[in-house]
C-alpha positions as CSV (number, residue, x, y, z in Angstrom):
1,M,1.5,-13.5,9.3
2,E,3.9,-13.5,6.4
3,V,7.5,-12.3,5.9
4,L,7.8,-9.6,3.3
5,N,10.8,-7.9,1.7
6,V,9.9,-4.2,1.3
7,L,11.0,-2.6,-1.9
8,T,10.3,1.1,-1.4
9,L,8.3,3.6,0.5
10,D,5.3,5.1,-1.3
11,A,4.0,8.7,-1.0
12,E,1.3,7.6,1.5
13,G,4.1,6.5,4.0
14,R,3.6,2.8,3.4
15,G,6.1,0.1,2.5
16,V,5.6,-1.5,-0.9
17,A,6.2,-5.2,-1.2
18,R,5.1,-8.3,-3.2
19,N,3.8,-11.5,-1.5
20,A,4.7,-15.0,-2.6
21,Q,2.0,-14.9,-5.3
22,G,3.4,-11.7,-6.7
23,K,0.6,-9.4,-5.5
24,V,1.4,-5.9,-4.4
25,V,1.1,-5.4,-0.6
26,F,1.1,-2.0,1.0
27,V,2.6,-2.4,4.5
28,E,1.9,0.2,7.2
29,G,4.9,0.8,9.5
30,A,7.5,-0.6,7.0
31,L,10.2,1.2,5.1
32,G,12.0,0.5,1.9
33,G,14.8,-2.1,2.2
34,E,13.4,-3.7,5.3
35,T,12.3,-7.3,5.9
36,V,9.2,-7.4,8.1
37,E,6.6,-9.8,9.5
38,A,3.2,-8.4,8.5
39,Q,-0.4,-9.0,9.3
40,Q,-3.0,-8.6,6.5
41,L,-5.6,-6.0,7.1
42,R,-7.5,-6.0,3.8
43,D,-7.5,-8.2,0.8
44,K,-8.4,-6.3,-2.4
45,R,-8.5,-7.4,-5.9
46,K,-5.4,-5.6,-7.1
47,F,-3.4,-5.2,-3.8
48,D,-3.4,-6.1,-0.1
49,L,-3.1,-3.8,2.8
50,A,-1.0,-5.1,5.8
51,R,0.6,-3.8,9.0
52,A,4.2,-4.6,10.0
53,T,4.1,-6.4,13.4
54,R,7.9,-7.0,13.6
55,V,10.9,-5.6,11.8
56,L,13.4,-8.4,11.1
57,E,15.9,-6.2,9.1
58,P,15.5,-2.5,9.7
59,S,16.3,0.3,7.2
60,F,19.1,2.8,7.8
61,G,16.3,5.4,7.6
62,R,14.3,4.0,10.4
63,R,14.0,5.9,13.7
64,E,11.9,5.7,16.9
65,P,8.7,7.7,16.5
66,R,8.7,10.8,18.7
67,C,5.0,10.7,19.5
68,P,3.6,8.0,21.8
69,H,0.3,8.1,19.9
70,F,1.9,7.3,16.5
71,G,0.4,4.2,14.9
72,R,-3.0,4.8,16.5
73,C,-3.5,8.5,15.7
74,G,-4.2,9.1,12.0
75,G,-2.6,12.5,12.0
76,C,0.9,11.3,11.0
77,A,2.0,8.5,8.7
78,T,5.8,8.4,8.7
79,Q,7.3,9.4,12.1
80,H,9.2,6.0,11.9
81,A,11.2,7.4,9.0
82,D,13.9,10.1,9.1
83,A,13.4,13.3,7.2
84,R,15.6,12.3,4.3
85,T,13.7,9.0,3.8
86,Q,10.3,10.8,4.0
87,M,11.3,13.4,1.4
88,A,12.9,11.0,-0.9
89,A,9.6,9.1,-1.1
90,K,7.7,12.3,-1.8
91,Q,10.2,13.3,-4.5
92,R,9.8,9.8,-6.1
93,G,6.0,10.2,-5.9
94,L,6.1,13.5,-7.6
95,E,8.4,12.2,-10.4
96,D,6.2,9.1,-10.8
97,C,3.0,11.2,-11.2
98,L,4.6,13.5,-13.7
99,S,5.9,10.6,-15.8
100,R,2.9,8.2,-15.5
101,I,0.0,10.7,-15.5
102,G,1.5,13.7,-17.2
103,K,3.9,11.9,-19.6
104,V,6.5,14.6,-18.8
105,R,9.8,14.9,-17.0
106,P,11.3,18.1,-15.6
107,E,14.5,19.3,-17.2
108,S,15.9,19.7,-13.6
109,L,14.8,18.9,-10.1
110,L,14.7,21.6,-7.5
111,P,16.4,21.1,-4.1
112,I,13.9,19.9,-1.5
113,V,12.6,22.6,0.8
114,Y,13.0,21.5,4.4
115,G,11.6,23.1,7.5
116,A,11.1,22.3,11.2
117,E,9.8,18.8,11.7
118,W,8.1,19.4,15.0
119,G,5.7,22.1,16.3
120,Y,5.1,23.4,12.9
121,R,1.3,22.8,12.4
122,R,-0.5,26.1,13.2
123,R,-3.9,24.9,12.0
124,A,-5.8,21.8,13.1
125,R,-9.3,20.5,13.2
126,F,-9.9,18.4,16.4
127,S,-12.7,16.0,16.5
128,A,-14.6,16.0,19.8
129,R,-16.6,13.1,21.2
130,Y,-18.1,12.4,24.6
131,V,-17.8,8.7,25.2
132,E,-18.9,7.9,28.8
133,N,-17.6,4.3,28.8
134,K,-14.1,5.6,27.8
135,G,-14.0,8.0,30.7
136,G,-15.5,11.1,29.3
137,A,-14.6,13.5,26.4
138,M,-12.1,12.8,23.7
139,V,-10.5,15.6,21.8
140,G,-7.9,15.1,19.0
141,F,-7.4,13.6,15.6
142,R,-9.2,10.5,14.3
143,E,-7.6,7.1,14.7
144,R,-6.1,5.6,11.6
145,R,-8.7,4.0,9.4
146,S,-11.4,4.8,11.9
147,S,-14.0,7.4,12.8
148,F,-13.1,7.1,16.5
149,V,-11.1,9.9,18.1
150,A,-7.6,9.0,19.2
151,D,-7.0,9.0,22.9
152,M,-4.4,11.8,22.8
153,K,-2.7,13.7,25.6
154,G,-0.6,15.9,23.3
155,C,0.7,16.2,19.7
156,E,4.3,16.7,18.6
157,V,3.5,18.4,15.3
158,L,1.5,21.2,17.0
159,P,3.2,24.1,18.6
160,P,3.8,23.2,22.3
161,E,1.3,25.8,23.6
162,I,-1.4,24.3,21.4
163,S,-0.5,20.7,22.2
164,A,-0.8,21.6,25.9
165,L,-4.5,22.5,25.4
166,I,-5.6,19.0,24.4
167,V,-6.1,17.7,28.0
168,P,-7.7,20.9,29.3
169,L,-10.0,20.9,26.2
170,R,-11.1,17.3,27.1
171,E,-12.0,18.5,30.6
172,L,-13.9,21.5,29.2
173,V,-15.9,19.5,26.7
174,A,-16.8,17.0,29.4
175,A,-18.2,19.8,31.6
176,L,-20.4,21.4,28.9
177,S,-24.1,20.7,28.7
178,V,-23.7,20.4,24.9
179,R,-20.8,17.9,25.1
180,E,-22.7,15.4,23.0
181,R,-23.5,18.1,20.4
182,L,-20.0,19.5,20.0
183,P,-18.4,17.6,17.1
184,Q,-15.2,19.6,16.5
185,I,-12.9,22.3,17.6
186,E,-10.8,24.1,15.1
187,V,-7.4,25.7,16.0
188,A,-6.0,28.6,14.2
189,A,-2.7,30.0,15.6
190,G,-1.3,33.2,14.2
191,E,2.0,34.8,15.0
192,G,0.2,37.1,17.5
193,G,-2.5,34.8,19.1
194,T,-4.6,31.7,18.9
195,V,-8.3,31.1,18.1
196,L,-10.3,28.1,19.2
197,L,-13.4,27.8,17.1
198,F,-16.1,25.6,18.8
199,R,-18.6,24.0,16.4
200,H,-21.7,23.3,18.4
201,L,-25.0,21.9,17.2
202,A,-27.1,23.0,20.2
203,P,-27.1,26.4,22.0
204,L,-24.7,26.9,24.9
205,N,-26.5,27.7,28.2
206,A,-25.3,30.3,30.6
207,D,-23.1,27.9,32.6
208,D,-21.5,26.7,29.3
209,K,-20.6,30.3,28.4
210,V,-19.0,30.9,31.7
211,L,-16.9,27.8,31.3
212,V,-15.8,28.7,27.8
213,R,-15.0,32.3,28.9
214,E,-12.9,31.1,31.9
215,F,-11.1,28.6,29.7
216,A,-10.2,31.4,27.2
217,E,-9.0,33.7,29.9
218,L,-6.9,31.0,31.7
219,H,-5.2,29.8,28.6
220,R,-5.0,33.2,26.8
221,V,-6.8,32.2,23.7
222,N,-9.6,33.7,21.7
223,A,-12.8,31.6,21.8
224,W,-15.1,31.7,18.8
225,L,-18.5,29.9,18.4
226,Q,-20.0,28.4,15.2
227,P,-23.6,27.3,15.7
228,E,-24.4,26.7,12.1
229,G,-22.5,27.0,8.8
230,Q,-19.1,28.6,8.3
231,D,-20.6,32.1,8.0
232,S,-22.0,31.8,11.5
233,A,-18.6,31.8,13.1
234,K,-18.2,34.8,15.5
235,P,-15.9,35.9,18.3
236,F,-17.3,35.0,21.7
237,W,-14.5,35.9,24.2
238,P,-13.0,38.4,24.1
239,E,-15.4,40.1,21.8
240,A,-12.7,42.7,20.9
241,H,-9.6,41.0,19.7
242,E,-6.5,41.5,17.5
243,P,-6.7,39.8,14.1
244,L,-4.7,36.7,13.4
245,Y,-1.8,37.3,11.1
246,Y,1.4,35.8,9.7
247,E,4.5,37.6,8.4
248,L,6.6,37.5,5.2
249,P,9.6,39.4,6.5
250,E,11.6,39.2,3.2
251,F,8.8,41.3,1.6
252,G,8.0,43.4,4.7
253,L,4.4,42.1,4.8
254,R,1.9,41.1,7.5
255,V,-1.1,39.1,6.2
256,S,-4.2,39.1,8.4
257,F,-6.7,36.3,8.3
258,L,-9.8,34.9,10.0
259,P,-9.9,31.5,11.7
260,S,-11.9,30.0,8.8
261,D,-9.7,31.4,6.0
262,F,-7.3,29.1,4.2
263,T,-3.7,29.7,5.1
264,Q,-0.7,27.3,4.9
265,V,-0.4,25.4,8.2
266,N,3.4,25.8,8.3
267,F,4.4,29.5,8.4
268,G,8.1,28.9,8.3
269,V,8.0,26.7,5.2
270,N,5.5,29.0,3.6
271,R,8.0,31.8,3.8
272,V,10.6,29.7,1.9
273,L,7.9,28.6,-0.6
274,V,6.9,32.2,-1.3
275,S,10.6,33.2,-1.7
276,R,11.3,30.4,-4.1
277,A,8.1,31.0,-6.1
278,L,9.0,34.7,-6.5
279,R,12.6,33.8,-7.6
280,L,11.2,31.4,-10.3
281,L,8.5,33.9,-11.4
282,D,11.0,36.8,-11.4
283,P,8.4,39.6,-11.4
284,R,9.7,42.9,-12.8
285,P,8.3,46.4,-13.1
286,G,6.3,46.8,-16.3
287,E,5.1,43.2,-16.4
288,R,1.5,42.1,-16.0
289,I,1.1,39.1,-13.8
290,A,-2.0,37.1,-12.8
291,D,-2.1,35.2,-9.4
292,L,-4.8,32.6,-9.8
293,F,-6.5,31.1,-6.7
294,C,-4.9,34.0,-4.8
295,G,-6.7,33.6,-1.5
296,L,-5.6,36.3,0.9
297,G,-2.8,37.4,-1.3
298,N,0.0,35.1,-0.1
299,F,1.8,35.4,-3.5
300,T,0.0,38.5,-4.9
301,L,1.3,40.9,-2.3
302,P,5.0,39.9,-2.7
303,I,4.7,40.1,-6.5
304,A,3.4,43.7,-6.0
305,V,6.3,44.5,-3.7
306,R,8.6,43.5,-6.5
307,G,7.1,46.2,-8.7
308,A,5.0,44.2,-11.2
309,E,1.4,45.0,-12.0
310,V,-0.5,42.1,-10.5
311,I,-4.1,41.0,-10.3
312,G,-5.2,38.3,-7.9
313,F,-8.2,36.1,-8.9
314,E,-10.2,34.1,-6.5
315,A,-13.8,32.6,-6.4
316,S,-14.5,33.6,-2.8
317,R,-15.7,37.2,-2.5
318,P,-15.0,37.3,1.3
319,L,-11.4,36.3,0.7
320,I,-11.1,38.9,-2.1
321,E,-12.3,41.5,0.3
322,R,-9.7,40.5,2.9
323,A,-7.0,40.4,0.3
324,R,-7.9,44.0,-0.6
325,Q,-7.7,44.9,3.1
326,N,-4.3,43.3,3.4
327,A,-3.0,45.3,0.4
328,L,-4.3,48.5,2.0
329,A,-2.9,47.7,5.4
330,N,0.5,46.9,3.9
331,N,0.5,50.0,1.6
332,V,0.8,47.8,-1.5
333,V,-0.8,48.4,-4.9
334,A,-2.5,45.2,-6.0
335,Q,-5.8,44.5,-7.7
336,F,-8.1,41.6,-6.6
337,E,-11.0,40.3,-8.6
338,V,-13.7,37.6,-8.0
339,A,-13.6,34.9,-10.7
340,D,-14.7,31.3,-11.1
341,L,-11.3,29.7,-12.1
342,F,-12.8,26.2,-12.6
343,K,-14.8,27.6,-15.6
344,P,-12.7,30.7,-16.6
345,D,-13.0,32.6,-19.8
346,I,-9.3,33.3,-20.3
347,G,-9.9,34.9,-23.6
348,H,-11.6,37.8,-21.9
349,F,-8.5,38.5,-19.8
350,E,-6.1,41.1,-21.0
351,R,-2.7,39.8,-21.9
352,F,-0.5,38.7,-19.0
353,D,3.2,38.1,-19.2
354,K,3.3,35.5,-16.4
355,F,0.9,33.4,-14.2
356,L,1.3,32.1,-10.7
357,I,-1.2,29.3,-10.1
358,D,-1.9,27.9,-6.6
359,P,-5.1,25.8,-6.9
360,P,-6.8,23.5,-4.4
361,R,-6.5,19.7,-4.8
362,E,-8.7,19.8,-7.9
363,G,-6.0,21.5,-9.8
364,A,-6.4,24.1,-12.6
365,A,-7.7,22.2,-15.6
366,G,-10.0,25.0,-16.6
367,V,-7.2,27.5,-16.6
368,V,-4.6,25.5,-18.5
369,H,-7.1,24.3,-21.2
370,G,-8.2,27.8,-21.9
371,L,-4.7,29.4,-22.3
372,P,-4.2,31.3,-25.5
373,D,-1.2,30.4,-27.8
374,E,0.6,33.7,-27.2
375,W,0.6,34.2,-23.5
376,P,1.7,33.8,-20.7
377,R,5.3,33.0,-21.4
378,R,6.0,31.7,-17.9
379,I,3.9,29.9,-15.2
380,V,4.9,29.0,-11.7
381,Y,2.5,26.3,-10.4
382,V,2.3,25.6,-6.7
383,S,0.5,22.3,-6.1
384,C,-0.9,20.4,-3.1
385,D,-1.7,17.3,-5.2
386,P,1.0,15.7,-7.5
387,A,-1.7,13.9,-9.5
388,T,-3.6,17.0,-10.6
389,L,-0.3,18.9,-11.2
390,A,0.8,16.0,-13.5
391,R,-2.6,16.1,-15.3
392,D,-2.2,19.9,-15.9
393,A,1.5,19.5,-16.8
394,D,0.3,17.1,-19.6
395,T,-1.9,19.8,-21.0
396,L,0.7,22.6,-20.7
397,V,3.6,20.6,-22.2
398,N,1.9,18.3,-24.7
399,A,-0.9,20.6,-25.8
400,K,0.1,24.2,-25.1
401,G,3.8,24.2,-26.0
402,F,5.4,24.8,-22.6
403,R,8.5,23.1,-21.2
404,L,8.6,21.8,-17.7
405,V,11.8,23.5,-16.7
406,L,11.9,22.7,-13.0
407,A,9.9,20.8,-10.4
408,G,10.5,19.8,-6.7
409,V,8.8,19.1,-3.4
410,V,8.3,21.3,-0.4
411,N,8.2,19.7,3.1
412,M,5.1,21.6,4.2
413,F,3.7,18.7,6.2
414,P,6.4,16.5,7.8
415,H,5.4,13.0,8.9
416,T,2.3,13.0,6.7
417,A,1.4,11.7,3.2
418,H,0.6,15.2,2.0
419,V,2.9,16.4,-0.8
420,E,3.3,20.1,-1.6
421,S,5.3,20.8,-4.8
422,I,6.3,23.6,-7.1
423,A,7.0,23.6,-10.9
424,L,8.2,26.1,-13.5
425,F,6.8,26.1,-17.0
426,E,8.1,28.2,-19.9
427,R,7.2,28.5,-23.5
């Protein structure tokens, strides 16, 4: 054990301190400004990893974690910090990445986008394990720094009706003949229903199918089965079902999706994010706008509603087809095209006035490196990884002649280390 004075909170939700030898120590369960007793967990060449065992002088931002599983479950990292403390750390992390990796600073910082702290997570991937010596089936998130499944009875960041399914799911898995061949259960909750997608590596027998059907009927959920790859996922019970969807009321849109499709986990914050992105992009009739990594049309459809000519580009053909269906269902004129945006030939694009870019964690290096000198004049970049945003900002500002006008964080994933952000670039 050693006593450490914690300097700050990093973007991973760990306290940052230095030991008596001057070595950096990342301390789980500690906040900036605290003095803690800590137990070393790992000794690495450049830093140590430790866990706070006792808080001697607490931070003003400290609070009691709401979830009894916090500290063991790996789903959350910062329930012991209030929302202001969490978001200040994420904002510092974004600014640090932009400065250190991108060698850029935004001209102004956007106000942080806050949302509901609890019950927000509408997508989850539960691990399932049958462990006889632990009393049967375990269903939930992995333990911190472990492949074991946390012994969970509920989850505070899931909607209450989803959290309430964890214990019944444990009982269901334990009763199935394939309980040792059922590694995960995915949850996708739309605004009109919930799907449980059971990934099973052995066929369900007749009794298993009866149990799954009865579970779906009792808990009023849709049960899907996935015996092989993602494309094998199919509805099981009921076979006829209403599609999942979320709404963007500001734009009069309803976006339908399948359980395996990418959507933001936090519908409420996504509405605010789309609204902010559209204000920054400022689409107008007569403009040509490209929405890159468009997915189901989360930004493309609102851009079209504002009257601009918009084309959404995405590598996944099935997602493009569903985006087209969403445009048709919402009576919106928008074009969608399949494109490999990691190796794009931007020079073959017709001129666009503006871009909206919403890439995966890998970022959009291929896009930004290939930009012509003349267009676009404005880019709104929505990022789920500050490091790749910073890398691409370096290219845009220091090689392509853009200014980083605005940047800020979005509280899409409260209590986790995940940082969602948005930035505005202009020539």
